[in-house]
VOMAR-600308 format. One line per field, with one value per atom (N, C-alpha, C): residue number from 1; residue in one letter; atom name; x, y, z. Coordinates in nm, 4 decimals, padded with zeros to 6 digits. Layout:
% VOMAR-600308
resi (NUM|...)
resn (a|...)
name (CA|...)
px (X|...)
py (Y|...)
pz (Z|...)
END
This chain:
% VOMAR-600308
resi (1|1|1|2|2|2|3|3|3|4|4|4|5|5|5|6|6|6|7|7|7|8|8|8|9|9|9|10|10|10|11|11|11|12|12|12|13|13|13|14|14|14|15|15|15|16|16|16|17|17|17|18|18|18|19|19|19|20|20|20|21|21|21|22|22|22|23|23|23|24|24|24|25|25|25|26|26|26|27|27|27|28|28|28|29|29|29|30|30|30|31|31|31|32|32|32|33|33|33|34|34|34|35|35|35|36|36|36|37|37|37|38|38|38|39|39|39|40|40|40|41|41|41|42|42|42|43|43|43|44|44|44|45|45|45|46|46|46|47|47|47|48|48|48|49|49|49|50|50|50|51|51|51|52|52|52|53|53|53|54|54|54|55|55|55|56|56|56|57|57|57|58|58|58|59|59|59|60|60|60|61|61|61|62|62|62|63|63|63|64|64|64|65|65|65|66|66|66|67|67|67|68|68|68|69|69|69|70|70|70|71|71|71|72|72|72|73|73|73|74|74|74|75|75|75|76|76|76|77|77|77|78|78|78|79|79|79|80|80|80|81|81|81|82|82|82|83|83|83|84|84|84|85|85|85|86|86|86|87|87|87|88|88|88|89|89|89|90|90|90|91|91|91|92|92|92|93|93|93|94|94|94|95|95|95|96|96|96|97|97|97|98|98|98|99|99|99|100|100|100|101|101|101|102|102|102|103|103|103|104|104|104|105|105|105|106|106|106|107|107|107|108|108|108|109|109|109|110|110|110|111|111|111|112|112|112|113|113|113|114|114|114|115|115|115|116|116|116|117|117|117|118|118|118|119|119|119|120|120|120|121|121|121|122|122|122|123|123|123|124|124|124|125|125|125|126|126|126|127|127|127|128|128|128|129|129|129|130|130|130|131|131|131|132|132|132|133|133|133|134|134|134|135|135|135|136|136|136|137|137|137|138|138|138|139|139|139|140|140|140|141|141|141|142|142|142|143|143|143|144|144|144|145|145|145|146|146|146|147|147|147|148|148|148|149|149|149|150|150|150|151|151|151|152|152|152|153|153|153|154|154|154|155|155|155|156|156|156|157|157|157|158|158|158|159|159|159|160|160|160|161|161|161|162|162|162|163|163|163|164|164|164|165|165|165|166|166|166|167|167|167|168|168|168|169|169|169|170|170|170|171|171|171|172|172|172|173|173|173|174|174|174|175|175|175|176|176|176|177|177|177|178|178|178|179|179|179|180|180|180|181|181|181|182|182|182|183|183|183|184|184|184|185|185|185|186|186|186|187|187|187|188|188|188|189|189|189|190|190|190|191|191|191|192|192|192|193|193|193|194|194|194|195|195|195|196|196|196)
resn (m|m|m|p|p|p|v|v|v|p|p|p|l|l|l|r|r|r|q|q|q|v|v|v|r|r|r|a|a|a|v|v|v|f|f|f|d|d|d|d|d|d|t|t|t|t|t|t|i|i|i|t|t|t|v|v|v|y|y|y|q|q|q|a|a|a|y|y|y|s|s|s|p|p|p|h|h|h|i|i|i|a|a|a|e|e|e|p|p|p|a|a|a|a|a|a|a|a|a|a|a|a|g|g|g|s|s|s|f|f|f|a|a|a|g|g|g|t|t|t|p|p|p|f|f|f|k|k|k|l|l|l|e|e|e|r|r|r|m|m|m|t|t|t|w|w|w|v|v|v|k|k|k|p|p|p|s|s|s|f|f|f|l|l|l|w|w|w|m|m|m|m|m|m|y|y|y|r|r|r|s|s|s|g|g|g|w|w|w|a|a|a|s|s|s|k|k|k|p|p|p|g|g|g|q|q|q|e|e|e|r|r|r|v|v|v|l|l|l|a|a|a|v|v|v|r|r|r|m|m|m|t|t|t|r|r|r|t|t|t|g|g|g|f|f|f|e|e|e|e|e|e|a|a|a|l|l|l|a|a|a|q|q|q|a|a|a|c|c|c|l|l|l|s|s|s|h|h|h|p|p|p|d|d|d|p|p|p|a|a|a|v|v|v|d|d|d|t|t|t|d|d|d|h|h|h|d|d|d|a|a|a|w|w|w|r|r|r|r|r|r|r|r|r|l|l|l|e|e|e|t|t|t|s|s|s|p|p|p|v|v|v|r|r|r|v|v|v|q|q|q|w|w|w|d|d|d|p|p|p|e|e|e|r|r|r|d|d|d|v|v|v|r|r|r|l|l|l|q|q|q|p|p|p|l|l|l|p|p|p|w|w|w|r|r|r|s|s|s|i|i|i|q|q|q|v|v|v|g|g|g|l|l|l|t|t|t|g|g|g|p|p|p|a|a|a|a|a|a|h|h|h|d|d|d|y|y|y|v|v|v|h|h|h|r|r|r|w|w|w|t|t|t|v|v|v|g|g|g|i|i|i|t|t|t|d|d|d|i|i|i|t|t|t|a|a|a|d|d|d|v|v|v|h|h|h|a|a|a|l|l|l|r|r|r|q|q|q|g|g|g|t|t|t|g|g|g|a|a|a|a|a|a|h|h|h|l|l|l|p|p|p|a|a|a|e|e|e|r|r|r|p|p|p|y|y|y|p|p|p|l|l|l|p|p|p|a|a|a|d|d|d|v|v|v|a|a|a|a|a|a|a|a|a|v|v|v|g|g|g|a|a|a|s|s|s|r|r|r|p|p|p|v|v|v|a|a|a)
name (N|CA|C|N|CA|C|N|CA|C|N|CA|C|N|CA|C|N|CA|C|N|CA|C|N|CA|C|N|CA|C|N|CA|C|N|CA|C|N|CA|C|N|CA|C|N|CA|C|N|CA|C|N|CA|C|N|CA|C|N|CA|C|N|CA|C|N|CA|C|N|CA|C|N|CA|C|N|CA|C|N|CA|C|N|CA|C|N|CA|C|N|CA|C|N|CA|C|N|CA|C|N|CA|C|N|CA|C|N|CA|C|N|CA|C|N|CA|C|N|CA|C|N|CA|C|N|CA|C|N|CA|C|N|CA|C|N|CA|C|N|CA|C|N|CA|C|N|CA|C|N|CA|C|N|CA|C|N|CA|C|N|CA|C|N|CA|C|N|CA|C|N|CA|C|N|CA|C|N|CA|C|N|CA|C|N|CA|C|N|CA|C|N|CA|C|N|CA|C|N|CA|C|N|CA|C|N|CA|C|N|CA|C|N|CA|C|N|CA|C|N|CA|C|N|CA|C|N|CA|C|N|CA|C|N|CA|C|N|CA|C|N|CA|C|N|CA|C|N|CA|C|N|CA|C|N|CA|C|N|CA|C|N|CA|C|N|CA|C|N|CA|C|N|CA|C|N|CA|C|N|CA|C|N|CA|C|N|CA|C|N|CA|C|N|CA|C|N|CA|C|N|CA|C|N|CA|C|N|CA|C|N|CA|C|N|CA|C|N|CA|C|N|CA|C|N|CA|C|N|CA|C|N|CA|C|N|CA|C|N|CA|C|N|CA|C|N|CA|C|N|CA|C|N|CA|C|N|CA|C|N|CA|C|N|CA|C|N|CA|C|N|CA|C|N|CA|C|N|CA|C|N|CA|C|N|CA|C|N|CA|C|N|CA|C|N|CA|C|N|CA|C|N|CA|C|N|CA|C|N|CA|C|N|CA|C|N|CA|C|N|CA|C|N|CA|C|N|CA|C|N|CA|C|N|CA|C|N|CA|C|N|CA|C|N|CA|C|N|CA|C|N|CA|C|N|CA|C|N|CA|C|N|CA|C|N|CA|C|N|CA|C|N|CA|C|N|CA|C|N|CA|C|N|CA|C|N|CA|C|N|CA|C|N|CA|C|N|CA|C|N|CA|C|N|CA|C|N|CA|C|N|CA|C|N|CA|C|N|CA|C|N|CA|C|N|CA|C|N|CA|C|N|CA|C|N|CA|C|N|CA|C|N|CA|C|N|CA|C|N|CA|C|N|CA|C|N|CA|C|N|CA|C|N|CA|C|N|CA|C|N|CA|C|N|CA|C|N|CA|C|N|CA|C|N|CA|C|N|CA|C|N|CA|C|N|CA|C|N|CA|C|N|CA|C|N|CA|C|N|CA|C|N|CA|C|N|CA|C|N|CA|C|N|CA|C|N|CA|C|N|CA|C|N|CA|C|N|CA|C|N|CA|C|N|CA|C|N|CA|C|N|CA|C|N|CA|C|N|CA|C|N|CA|C|N|CA|C|N|CA|C|N|CA|C|N|CA|C|N|CA|C|N|CA|C)
px (00.9400|00.7852|00.7547|00.7441|00.7186|00.5707|00.6252|00.5011|00.4079|00.2661|00.1436|00.1586|00.1300|00.1064|-00.0065|-00.1008|-00.1807|-00.2341|-00.2021|-00.1716|-00.2125|-00.3108|-00.3265|-00.1996|-00.1214|-00.0048|-00.0544|-00.0819|-00.0657|-00.0797|-00.0948|-00.0978|-00.2067|-00.2729|-00.3860|-00.3414|-00.4980|-00.5407|-00.6530|-00.7237|-00.8372|-00.9552|-00.9562|-01.0678|-01.0592|-00.9350|-00.8694|-00.7606|-00.7819|-00.6703|-00.6197|-00.4626|-00.4421|-00.4314|-00.4546|-00.4177|-00.3785|-00.3199|-00.2581|-00.3006|-00.3188|-00.3114|-00.2374|-00.2031|-00.1511|-00.2111|-00.2477|-00.2771|-00.1900|-00.2617|-00.1721|-00.2275|-00.1552|-00.1668|-00.2860|-00.3439|-00.5135|-00.6051|-00.5615|-00.6416|-00.6028|-00.4847|-00.3880|-00.4184|-00.4306|-00.3926|-00.5101|-00.6310|-00.7706|-00.8060|-00.7621|-00.8134|-00.7356|-00.5560|-00.5416|-00.5381|-00.5981|-00.6140|-00.7373|-00.8771|-00.9779|-00.9665|-00.9317|-00.9231|-01.0319|-01.0878|-01.1210|-01.1765|-01.1896|-01.2236|-01.3737|-01.4671|-01.5735|-01.5770|-01.6151|-01.6419|-01.4658|-01.3959|-01.2914|-01.2867|-01.2252|-01.1975|-01.2188|-01.1830|-01.2234|-01.2940|-01.3755|-01.4826|-01.4983|-01.6179|-01.6917|-01.7438|-01.7333|-01.7783|-01.6591|-01.5373|-01.4184|-01.4449|-01.3205|-01.2949|-01.1972|-01.1250|-01.0175|-00.9762|-00.8517|-00.7790|-00.6797|-00.7455|-00.6391|-00.6074|-00.4537|-00.3710|-00.2949|-00.2974|-00.2429|-00.1320|-00.0154|00.0942|00.1782|00.2483|00.3412|00.3947|00.5030|00.5852|00.5107|00.3827|00.3593|00.3037|00.2258|00.1738|00.3456|00.4608|00.6403|00.6252|00.6029|00.6194|00.5133|00.4029|00.2767|00.3060|00.3572|00.3932|00.5125|00.5787|00.7323|00.7966|00.8087|00.7986|00.7614|00.6500|00.5876|00.6294|00.6697|00.6961|00.6336|00.5571|00.4700|00.3895|00.3624|00.2816|00.1124|00.0329|-00.0758|-00.0572|00.0832|00.0624|00.1853|00.1953|00.2968|00.2845|00.1474|00.1450|00.0984|00.1485|00.1264|00.0786|-00.0928|-00.1514|-00.2214|-00.1826|-00.1753|-00.3259|-00.4583|-00.5879|-00.6125|-00.6669|-00.7170|-00.8909|-00.8581|-01.0699|-01.0550|-01.1842|-01.2793|-01.2541|-01.2466|-01.1927|-01.2954|-01.4472|-01.5513|-01.5578|-01.5417|-01.5590|-01.4287|-01.3126|-01.2699|-01.3085|-01.3310|-01.3876|-01.5296|-01.6223|-01.7681|-01.6894|-01.6259|-01.5808|-01.5104|-01.4476|-01.4208|-01.4985|-01.6406|-01.6695|-01.7706|-01.7968|-01.8843|-01.7445|-01.6414|-01.5572|-01.5587|-01.5123|-01.5089|-01.3772|-01.2941|-01.1207|-01.1243|-01.0472|-01.0420|-01.0352|-00.9837|-00.9532|-00.9861|-01.0466|-01.0777|-00.9929|-01.0564|-00.9211|-01.0458|-00.9818|-01.0722|-01.0718|-00.9578|-00.9856|-01.0887|-01.1460|-01.2574|-01.3805|-01.3646|-01.4686|-01.4340|-01.5258|-01.5405|-01.6303|-01.7137|-01.8306|-01.7905|-01.7202|-01.6844|-01.8136|-01.9292|-01.9821|-02.0581|-02.0954|-02.1081|-01.9845|-01.9203|-01.7701|-01.7858|-01.7935|-01.8749|-01.9876|-02.0707|-02.1864|-02.1183|-02.0841|-02.0395|-01.9788|-01.8688|-01.7741|-01.8436|-01.9302|-02.0275|-02.1269|-02.1388|-02.2596|-02.1523|-02.0169|-02.0005|-01.9265|-01.9265|-01.8605|-01.7589|-01.6661|-01.5717|-01.4475|-01.3686|-01.2546|-01.1511|-01.0682|-00.9723|-00.8579|-00.7450|-00.5726|-00.5478|-00.4388|-00.3104|-00.1708|-00.1475|-00.0276|00.1275|00.2305|00.3371|00.3856|00.4430|00.4745|00.6159|00.6544|00.7588|00.8623|00.9944|01.0885|01.1184|01.2298|01.2461|01.3113|01.3705|01.4164|01.3085|01.2263|01.0575|01.0649|01.1513|01.1802|01.0525|00.9804|00.8872|00.9514|00.8296|00.8608|00.7792|00.7471|00.7119|00.5923|00.5391|00.3883|00.3953|00.2043|00.1587|00.0593|00.0175|-00.0274|-00.1714|-00.2332|-00.3798|-00.4321|-00.4861|-00.5093|-00.6937|-00.7207|-00.8837|-00.9283|-01.0016|-01.0842|-01.2214|-01.2324|-01.4014|-01.4905|-01.5702|-01.6547|-01.8172|-01.8774|-02.0322|-02.0688|-02.1052|-02.1886|-02.0850|-01.9551|-01.8904|-01.7563|-01.7535|-01.6494|-01.7023|-01.8403|-01.9689|-01.9140|-01.9246|-01.9070|-01.7850|-01.6329|-01.5368|-01.5093|-01.5377|-01.5401|-01.6451|-01.7641|-01.8658|-01.8425|-01.8529|-01.8356|-01.7491|-01.6566|-01.5220|-01.3832|-01.3783|-01.2566|-01.2800|-01.1249|-01.1626|-01.0427|-00.9775|-00.8307|-00.7941|-00.7058|-00.6315|-00.5038|-00.3536|-00.2537|-00.1414|-00.1426|-00.0041|00.1232|00.1518|00.3020|00.4546|00.3897|00.4860|00.6034|00.7021|00.7944|00.8756|00.7984|00.8502|00.8863|00.7662|00.8313|00.9312|00.9838|01.0745|01.2140|01.1847|01.2758|01.3396|01.2752|01.2852|01.3276|01.3338|01.3783|01.5597|01.5575|01.6845|01.7745|01.7161|01.7554|01.8496|01.6816|01.7530|01.6536|01.6289|01.5610|01.5020|01.4179|01.4019|01.3095|01.2818|01.1168|01.1968|01.0852|01.0711|01.0049|01.0430|00.8861|00.7542|00.6210|00.5509|00.5587|00.5359|00.5043|00.4010|00.3772|00.3117|00.3164|00.1648|00.1700|00.0467|00.0466|-00.0427|-00.2117|-00.3224|-00.3734|-00.5204|-00.6070|-00.6670|-00.8505|-00.8268|-00.9644|-01.0172|-01.1624|-01.2744|-01.2903|-01.2966|-01.2678|-01.3480|-01.4432|-01.5965|-01.5130|-01.4859|-01.4287|-01.2476|-01.1830|-01.0672|-01.0910|-01.2139|-01.2318|-01.2700|-01.3611|-01.4266|-01.3449|-01.2236|-01.1349|-00.9976|-00.9817|-00.8612|-00.7593|-00.7368|-00.6645|-00.6126|-00.4460|-00.3803|-00.4550|-00.4999|-00.5401|-00.3559|-00.4547|-00.3704|-00.2735|-00.1314|-00.0575|-00.0242|-00.0861|-00.1006|00.0518)
py (-00.9299|-00.8352|-00.7235|-00.6058|-00.5114|-00.5531|-00.5035|-00.4752|-00.3796|-00.4530|-00.3177|-00.2244|-00.1095|00.0189|-00.0372|-00.0602|-00.0687|-00.2799|-00.3327|-00.5367|-00.5137|-00.6118|-00.6765|-00.8247|-00.8233|-00.9335|-00.9589|-01.0856|-01.1854|-01.2949|-01.3556|-01.5005|-01.5352|-01.6572|-01.6534|-01.8118|-01.9174|-02.0476|-02.0341|-02.2151|-02.1544|-02.1393|-02.0546|-02.0349|-01.9321|-01.9165|-01.7725|-01.6739|-01.5801|-01.4701|-01.4402|-01.4036|-01.3511|-01.2006|-01.1485|-01.0309|-00.9446|-00.8601|-00.8254|-00.7246|-00.7194|-00.6041|-00.5869|-00.5341|-00.4939|-00.4196|-00.4719|-00.4399|-00.4663|-00.4080|-00.4350|-00.5119|-00.6299|-00.7298|-00.7223|-00.6730|-00.6528|-00.7319|-00.6855|-00.7045|-00.7901|-00.8302|-00.9763|-01.0487|-01.0787|-01.1942|-01.3059|-01.2343|-01.2909|-01.3561|-01.2718|-01.2906|-01.3628|-01.4124|-01.4796|-01.6401|-01.6509|-01.7335|-01.8123|-01.7126|-01.7481|-01.8052|-01.6847|-01.7691|-01.6408|-01.5604|-01.4710|-01.3423|-01.2465|-01.1376|-01.1224|-01.2064|-01.1747|-01.2620|-01.1804|-01.1702|-01.0885|-01.0401|-00.9551|-00.8338|-00.7342|-00.6812|-00.5552|-00.6119|-00.5640|-00.4443|-00.3803|-00.2614|-00.2140|-00.2540|-00.2665|-00.1212|-00.0524|00.0744|00.1552|00.1274|00.1770|00.1607|00.2163|00.1414|00.0770|-00.0689|-00.1624|-00.1714|-00.1289|-00.1074|-00.2996|-00.3997|-00.4349|-00.4652|-00.5589|-00.4786|-00.6534|-00.6988|-00.7794|-00.7908|-00.6801|-00.7018|-00.7213|-00.8002|-00.8099|-00.6593|-00.6325|-00.5301|-00.4369|-00.3951|-00.2882|-00.2736|-00.3738|-00.3913|-00.3574|-00.4020|-00.3917|-00.2617|-00.1694|-00.0128|00.0202|00.0066|00.0779|00.0857|-00.0616|-00.1018|-00.0888|-00.0537|-00.0092|-00.1510|-00.2402|-00.4141|-00.4270|-00.4181|-00.4761|-00.3912|-00.2262|-00.1788|-00.0300|00.0130|00.1424|00.1322|00.1845|00.1987|00.1161|00.0524|-00.0618|-00.1078|-00.1404|-00.2048|-00.3304|-00.3652|-00.4773|-00.5913|-00.6035|-00.8153|-00.7897|-00.8543|-00.8409|-00.9924|-00.9471|-01.0986|-01.1362|-01.2206|-01.2790|-01.3419|-01.2864|-01.2989|-01.3697|-01.4713|-01.5555|-01.5110|-01.4676|-01.4462|-01.5141|-01.5311|-01.5541|-01.5067|-01.5502|-01.5200|-01.4242|-01.5243|-01.4463|-01.3070|-01.3101|-01.2267|-01.0854|-01.0880|-01.0240|-00.9619|-00.9960|-00.9416|-00.8558|-00.9231|-00.8708|-00.7190|-00.7409|-00.6040|-00.5184|-00.5490|-00.4415|-00.4313|-00.4869|-00.4640|-00.3805|-00.2788|-00.2501|-00.1314|-00.1124|-00.0093|00.1105|00.2146|00.3459|00.3758|00.4649|00.4887|00.6019|00.5901|00.7371|00.8603|00.8255|00.9780|00.9439|01.0722|01.0571|01.0108|00.9380|00.9281|00.9252|00.9944|01.0218|00.8892|00.7856|00.6708|00.5747|00.6066|00.5471|00.6103|00.7405|00.8156|00.9445|00.9608|01.0385|01.1803|01.1129|01.2523|01.2755|01.3480|01.3903|01.4215|01.4409|01.4499|01.3163|01.2061|01.0762|00.9796|01.0512|00.9491|01.0292|01.1532|01.2108|01.1530|01.1504|01.0516|00.9259|00.8589|00.6955|00.7070|00.7813|00.8133|00.7979|00.8896|00.9016|00.7181|00.6808|00.5709|00.4252|00.4069|00.2687|00.2531|00.1101|00.0845|00.0269|00.0215|00.0138|00.1141|00.1595|00.1775|00.1347|00.1973|00.1661|00.2360|00.2400|00.2927|00.2272|00.2974|00.2775|00.3387|00.2642|00.3534|00.2669|00.3452|00.3038|00.1608|00.0572|-00.0739|-00.0442|-00.1592|-00.1147|-00.2028|-00.2258|-00.2859|-00.3809|-00.4586|-00.4972|-00.3840|-00.2633|-00.1967|-00.0904|-00.1195|-00.0086|00.0719|00.1243|00.2221|00.2320|00.3338|00.3151|00.2301|00.1714|00.0698|00.1952|00.1660|00.2217|00.1733|00.0804|00.0087|00.0573|00.0368|00.0621|-00.0806|-00.0898|-00.1648|-00.1583|-00.2362|-00.2074|-00.1698|-00.0952|-00.1329|-00.0770|-00.2374|-00.1643|-00.1782|-00.0330|-00.0068|-00.0276|-00.1464|-00.1711|-00.1365|-00.0818|-00.0197|-00.0776|-00.0638|-00.0445|-00.2097|-00.2391|-00.3964|-00.4499|-00.4172|-00.4710|-00.5092|-00.3862|-00.4645|-00.5845|-00.5800|-00.6844|-00.7934|-00.8150|-00.9261|-01.0024|-00.9416|-00.9555|-01.0271|-00.9981|-01.0299|-01.1551|-01.1442|-01.2489|-01.3565|-01.3578|-01.3902|-01.4384|-01.3603|-01.3562|-01.4163|-01.3929|-01.4287|-01.5998|-01.6451|-01.7960|-01.8758|-01.7503|-01.7390|-01.6909|-01.6127|-01.5238|-01.5954|-01.5462|-01.6333|-01.4793|-01.4943|-01.4417|-01.4513|-01.3927|-01.3816|-01.2910|-01.2929|-01.1058|-01.1604|-01.2678|-01.3823|-01.3708|-01.4240|-01.4311|-01.2686|-01.1829|-01.0413|-00.9860|-01.0517|-00.9913|-01.0552|-01.1605|-01.2635|-01.2305|-01.1880|-01.1385|-01.0095|-00.9051|-00.7685|-00.8383|-00.9072|-00.9552|-01.0187|-01.0879|-01.1620|-01.2916|-01.3295|-01.4035|-01.5629|-01.6927|-01.7661|-01.8123|-01.9065|-01.9640|-01.8700|-01.7877|-01.7416|-01.6332|-01.6634|-01.5978|-01.5064|-01.4485|-01.3348|-01.4051|-01.3784|-01.4508|-01.4564|-01.5536|-01.5773|-01.5098|-01.3844|-01.3348|-01.3205|-01.3790|-01.3364|-01.2504|-01.2350|-01.1471|-01.2416|-01.1563|-01.2386|-01.1848|-01.2801|-01.2907|-01.2317|-01.0749|-00.9789|-01.0136|-01.0577|-01.0242|-00.8957|-00.8788|-00.7847|-00.6967|-00.6761|-00.5381|-00.5280|-00.6020|-00.5891|-00.4948|-00.5250|-00.4910|-00.3410|-00.3229|-00.1856|-00.0978|-00.1507|-00.0788|-00.0190|-00.1027|-00.0284|00.0533|00.0653|00.1479|00.0334|-00.1176|-00.1890|-00.2341|-00.2201|-00.1678|-00.3445|-00.3010|-00.4256|-00.5119|-00.6284|-00.7697|-00.7215|-00.7447|-00.7551|-00.8773|-00.8453|-00.9370|-01.0781)
pz (01.0979|01.0399|01.1796|01.1637|01.2275|01.3438|01.4317|01.5353|01.5145|01.5518|01.4820|01.5970|01.5450|01.6313|01.7667|01.7306|01.8244|01.8201|01.8747|01.9124|02.0255|02.0519|02.1894|02.1793|02.2970|02.2781|02.4387|02.4828|02.6061|02.5850|02.6988|02.7500|02.7625|02.6382|02.6494|02.5658|02.5687|02.5331|02.4565|02.4439|02.4176|02.4689|02.5925|02.6592|02.7336|02.7725|02.8889|02.8205|02.8866|02.8839|03.0109|03.0630|03.1376|03.1118|03.2200|03.2310|03.3795|03.3945|03.5311|03.5792|03.7745|03.7955|03.9390|04.0121|04.1386|04.2501|04.3762|04.5106|04.6079|04.6893|04.8533|04.8663|04.9920|05.0037|05.0873|05.1485|05.1977|05.0785|04.9909|04.8765|04.7912|04.7400|04.6880|04.7509|04.9119|04.9583|04.9374|04.9919|04.9889|04.8079|04.7988|04.6245|04.5787|04.5734|04.5771|04.6314|04.7125|04.8188|04.7612|04.7493|04.6689|04.5254|04.4777|04.3448|04.2381|04.3514|04.3044|04.3825|04.3590|04.4398|04.5010|04.4554|04.5034|04.7014|04.7935|04.9221|04.9364|04.8568|04.9562|04.9194|05.0163|04.9938|04.8518|04.8013|04.6524|04.5943|04.5518|04.5380|04.4228|04.3907|04.3020|04.2140|04.2808|04.2774|04.2356|04.2415|04.0971|04.0155|03.9413|03.8028|03.8603|03.7996|03.7761|03.6423|03.6212|03.5396|03.5207|03.3931|03.3719|03.2501|03.2599|03.1800|03.1409|02.9955|02.9469|02.8930|02.9131|02.8850|03.0948|03.0554|03.1480|03.2203|03.1224|03.1294|03.1834|03.1012|03.1437|03.2943|03.3315|03.4707|03.5327|03.4970|03.5841|03.5688|03.4637|03.4467|03.5719|03.5417|03.6406|03.7676|03.8117|03.9841|03.9957|03.9446|03.9660|04.0211|03.9315|03.9528|04.1250|04.1756|04.2657|04.4097|04.3557|04.4535|04.4991|04.4453|04.4640|04.5922|04.6713|04.7446|04.7343|04.7641|04.6980|04.5759|04.5249|04.4625|04.4215|04.5924|04.6309|04.5489|04.5548|04.4830|04.3446|04.2963|04.1294|04.1095|04.0875|04.0719|03.8663|03.8675|03.7481|03.7443|03.6661|03.6529|03.5296|03.5423|03.4170|03.4078|03.2865|03.2674|03.1340|03.1516|02.9733|02.8866|02.7741|02.6085|02.6025|02.6184|02.5686|02.6547|02.7826|02.8775|02.8290|02.7951|02.7683|02.6577|02.5243|02.4284|02.4596|02.4851|02.5633|02.6251|02.7141|02.7810|02.6450|02.5720|02.4420|02.3473|02.3589|02.2786|02.2911|02.4282|02.4770|02.5116|02.4912|02.5238|02.4251|02.4947|02.4851|02.4894|02.4204|02.3765|02.5017|02.5603|02.6673|02.6352|02.5168|02.4220|02.2969|02.1824|02.0779|01.9447|01.8733|01.7665|01.6591|01.5919|01.4709|01.3780|01.3959|01.3086|01.3594|01.4923|01.5611|01.5734|01.6359|01.6563|01.5478|01.4695|01.3573|01.3875|01.4954|01.6076|01.7498|01.7318|01.8694|01.9789|01.9120|02.0479|02.0747|01.9959|01.9677|02.0598|02.0510|02.1306|02.2509|02.3224|02.4311|02.5287|02.4889|02.4725|02.5258|02.4391|02.4736|02.5621|02.5929|02.7276|02.8235|02.8423|02.9658|03.0048|02.8923|02.9638|02.9602|02.8639|02.8632|02.9713|03.0378|03.1578|03.1155|03.0060|02.9833|02.8978|02.9425|02.9001|02.8283|02.7816|02.6554|02.6343|02.6895|02.6692|02.5775|02.4935|02.4108|02.4929|02.5338|02.6230|02.5383|02.5534|02.5072|02.5906|02.5159|02.5260|02.6115|02.6738|02.7527|02.7177|02.7585|02.7273|02.8987|02.8955|03.0361|03.1483|03.0804|03.1408|03.1721|03.1383|03.1008|03.0709|02.9630|02.9124|02.7503|02.7052|02.6440|02.4313|02.4124|02.2778|02.1848|02.0870|01.9532|01.9496|02.0014|01.9931|02.0678|02.0993|02.1892|02.2290|02.3919|02.5005|02.5051|02.5561|02.5859|02.7209|02.7768|02.9337|02.9282|02.9650|03.0167|03.1093|03.0981|03.2657|03.2742|03.3861|03.3738|03.5102|03.4575|03.6001|03.5940|03.7340|03.7058|03.6667|03.5362|03.5690|03.4897|03.4197|03.3500|03.4422|03.5328|03.6812|03.7512|03.7631|03.8488|03.7518|03.6154|03.5214|03.5796|03.5723|03.5710|03.7153|03.8171|03.9147|03.9057|03.9340|03.9272|03.8000|03.6690|03.5562|03.4923|03.4931|03.3803|03.4439|03.6025|03.6219|03.6874|03.6340|03.6819|03.6998|03.7527|03.8334|03.9043|03.9737|04.0255|04.0823|04.0827|04.0794|04.1360|04.2437|04.3280|04.2415|04.2028|04.0871|04.1581|04.2239|04.3010|04.3230|04.3537|04.3525|04.2468|04.1388|04.0423|03.9415|04.0062|03.9601|04.0207|04.1396|04.2321|04.2028|04.1655|04.0882|03.9402|03.8559|03.7480|03.7579|03.8495|03.8606|03.9600|04.0110|04.0349|03.9893|03.8844|03.7373|03.8185|03.9630|04.0319|04.0401|04.0168|04.0590|03.8651|03.8063|03.7363|03.6934|03.7210|03.6530|03.5215|03.4071|03.3328|03.2584|03.1848|03.1243|03.0541|03.0592|03.0480|02.8682|02.8347|02.6618|02.5543|02.5929|02.5277|02.3603|02.2866|02.1533|02.1478|01.9919|01.9201|01.9573|02.0057|02.0409|01.9760|01.8999|01.7367|01.8201|01.8173|01.8422|01.6782|01.7353|01.6318|01.5475|01.4370|01.3818|01.3565|01.4224|01.4618|01.5837|01.7113|01.8645|01.8386|01.7239|01.6641|01.6569|01.5835|01.5039|01.6646|01.6824|01.7877|01.8963|01.9048|02.0330|01.8987|01.7925|01.7622|01.6938|01.7374|01.7017|01.6079|01.5765|01.3996|01.3356|01.2226|01.1131|01.1359|01.0920|01.1129|00.9807|01.0100|00.9269|00.8132|00.6592|00.5814|00.5615)
END
């Protein structure tokens, strides 16, 4: 069965979804130790981007090698929070299938605390694939909720990242599967309709 163009694929269970972020040790170490970004050097004033796709995070961080992205964190957040964030999101770029009124999109872009981008998914060689992966930017009240309400655990997975890149150890790619977005949330972020 073909992969839909825009589909959220992630590691998730009944109550949580795993998203990935990469930071310097200055931020990652205290966050992983505490299992939370609260009380760490994490800056609530900046937009923070979360990515459910492990390989897109590897592409973005260069397998945890880019300056300021030397540590990869697996962040477990509530599915309720993830869906709440997407429900208030605005696409970073207008999509005629979602935004029929360009002025309305512009107004929403200026006021929404959540941005969504669909970027080409990556394979293990970090080459682009023909389908897209979602990136979710959180700022203002959404970033506050991410830190104080939605995050339930943080694990530093950098050692696994290095093992995967080098082909050593027992690390495996995360088993991501299609995430069942509610229909109204899927429509709001321009996700492809499920294949019947």
